[in-house]
N, C-alpha and C positions, 0 to 999 in steps of 0.2 A: 750435855756434852757439849763443846763450844765448835764454835765456828770453825779456830782449825782444828781440832780434833774430825771433827766431818769428811774434813778437806784429807785428813791424812789416810780416816777408814778408805775415803774413794783411791784416792791413788794406791792404796794396798793392793787393794780388791783390784785392779785398774793395772797393776804393772808388769803381766805378763801377759800381757791385749795387744797382737801388734797390726798395726792397720793393712789393709788389706791391699795387694798389689795390682789385682786388674776388676776394673768396674764393669758387671756384667750390668746394669741395667739400660735397655736397651731406650734407644732415642724417637720418636718421634719424626718420620721423615717430614719436611714442608710439601705441605700441594703443592705441587704446578700450575700453573694457570696454565692454560692447555690455547691454541691463536686463537680457536674459533670461541675458543671462551671469552674470552679479550674484542675477537671480533664483535661479537651478542652484545656485547657490554657497549662498546663505541655505540654499538646500533639502533642500542633505546633513545629514549627522546626523551626530555624537559616537558612539563606544561609551558615551558615561559617563549620555547619554538612558535613560530606564528605563522607556518604553513602546515597546514592542514593534513599537505598531501601526504607525510611522510607514514600516515598508518595504511598501511595498504588493504585498497579494500580487491585486488586483482587473484589473492590467493589465501587461501588458511590452510591449517593442518584442519578438519571436519571430527566434531563431535557426535556423539548421537545425544537421542534427550534426554535418559537417563544419567548422561556418563555425570561425576564429579570435575568441576573445575576448583585445583585446589594451584596455586603459584605463592612461593615464599620468598624473597631475596636476601641472600646472604647475609649477615648480621643480626636481622629478626629475632630472636630468642623465640625460643620455642611456649613458651611459656604464654608469651601474647599473642603467638599465632592461634595456638590452643583455645583460648578466648574470643579469637575472631573466630574462629571454626566453630565453638558452638553458639553462636551469636551474644555471648554476656556484654560485649560494648554496647553500648546507649547509641540507635542509629541518628545521625543530627541530620542526615539530605536523606532524600531516594531520588532517583531515576528513573521514570519506567517509558523502555521505549516500544512499548509495542503500536503498530500499524503504522513503522518507521521505515523510510527506505535504507540501507547499509549507508549508503552519503550522507541520510539525515543523522541517523545514530551514531555515526563517527563523530561530526561535527557537535551533537549534542552531549558526547558523552565527555568529548574534552574542555567545550564551555563550559561542563557543570565543574567537571573535575579543575577547572581551573580558581574557579567563582570558593567552591570549597578549601582550596588552598587560601586565596583569595584573607578565608576571612576563617581562616586556622580550623577547618571542620578534618577531622581527622580519619570518620568510619561512616562509611554509608555502603548503602545498598543500592545497584541498577539491575531494574528486571528487565532480562531482556526472553524471557519467554523460552518456554521449552521446545519447542519449532517441527512440536510431534504433522503439524498441518502444511509448513514450511515445505519446500523440494528445492534443493536437498533439506532433507531434516537436521534441525538445528544450528539453520545456516546464520541467525545471527547472537546467538548462544556459542559461535565458534572463533566467529569477527571478533566479538566483547572478550572472549578469552585473549588471544593472540593479542588486544590492541593492550591490554591493563597490563601485560606482559613485558612490552615495549616504553610502557611508560615506565622513566623512571622514579621519578614521583609519589608513584603504587610502590608501596613494601610488602603489600601479601593482598594475596586475594582468596577466597573461596566463599564453593556455594554454598546459599543460604538455608536456616534451617526451615523444618520443612511448615511452622508459625512466620516466615518471613519471603515464604515464595519457591522454598526448597531449590532443587538443579533449574526453576525455571528464572532466581535471581543470582547474585553477585555479594558477598561481602567483601569491601574493597579499604583495606588500610593506604592514607595518605602518608606522609613524610610528612615532621613537625616542620616546622618553620623553623627559621632563627630566632624569634621573640619567642618562640615556646618552649623550646630547649633550653633557652638563656632563663627562662620562668621555672623551669623543672630545676634546672641546678643551682639556682637562689635559692627551692623550697627545700631542696636537701643539703643542702649549705646549710641553713635557718636549722634544721633538725638535726644536725649532727654536730653543729658550731654551739 
């Protein structure tokens, strides 16, 4: 059978087919960003800010010692977040906040994360302790969780697996630097092309 015969047969079979008049496919609604979400995004800070006072020491939502810390920014892939949550990324740096005041801890967290960003370190553990004996309980943990959510360079956060400190520590994934993004793009171009 030739191509012309195939085409003629196809047209003969489709001869009485009529186009659909109405498309009943449902379109997904566009997600509307609320003013509260926009304000929250604006309030988030970059690690390049010089004033450490933007991370509040005045008030936070209190957690319990056994509560899990979970946070993921829009745009972070579920597979990446799952791998972080399961502790499957190599830990490139670690910060221990035991025996620190809140102010010292805040300054240490900022200094540590800035240093990690400058060295292209992306996956770190911050040990804050469970805070079972602090008054109120989990004080440091609650503030660390709030601070990490306010820093734009932090992509996602999750309480650590037991072998890295459990609910007394938190995994933090930092944003890729421009150089790392370029390197990744070039690596994928070589693989594809």
